[in-house]
C-alpha positions in Angstrom: 0.6 159.8 -43.4 -2.2 158.7 -45.6 -5.0 156.4 -44.4 -5.0 153.0 -46.0 -8.1 150.7 -46.3 -6.7 147.4 -45.0 -10.1 145.8 -44.3 -10.9 144.9 -48.0 -7.4 143.6 -48.8 -6.4 139.9 -49.3 -3.5 139.4 -47.0 -1.2 136.4 -47.4 1.7 135.0 -45.5 4.3 132.5 -46.4 3.5 128.8 -46.1 6.8 128.6 -44.1 5.3 130.7 -41.4 4.4 128.4 -38.5 3.5 131.0 -36.0 1.3 134.1 -35.9 4.4 136.4 -35.9 4.9 136.8 -39.6 5.0 139.4 -42.3 1.8 139.5 -44.4 1.7 140.8 -48.0 -1.2 142.0 -50.1 -0.4 142.1 -53.8 -2.2 144.7 -56.0 -2.0 145.9 -59.5 -0.3 149.0 -58.2 2.3 147.2 -56.1 2.1 145.6 -52.7 1.3 146.3 -49.1 3.2 144.8 -46.1 2.1 144.5 -42.5 3.0 142.7 -39.3 0.5 139.8 -38.7 0.6 140.4 -34.9 -0.7 144.0 -35.4 -3.2 143.9 -38.3 -4.5 147.4 -37.4 -0.9 148.8 -37.2 1.2 150.5 -39.8 1.2 149.3 -43.4 4.1 149.7 -45.8 3.1 150.5 -49.4 5.4 149.6 -52.3 5.0 150.6 -55.9 5.3 147.8 -58.4 8.9 148.8 -59.2 9.9 149.1 -55.6 8.3 145.8 -54.7 10.1 144.0 -57.6 13.4 145.6 -56.5 12.9 144.5 -52.9 12.0 140.9 -53.9 15.0 140.7 -56.2 17.4 141.9 -53.4 15.9 139.4 -51.0 16.5 136.6 -53.5 20.1 137.7 -54.1 21.0 137.2 -50.4 19.2 133.9 -49.8 
């Protein structure tokens, strides 16, 4: 697994998140990174722009 620099990334979480147990997302020109807010040094999922768009569209379909 490749190492990812997560220190210099602007992580954001939903305004609906009222606890510290949330998913955080960092949007980039190449796609997005996703991590667990309770484990900032833990694993990071990396999505290409196309994969991120597809994931968000699927989430919206099932809301």
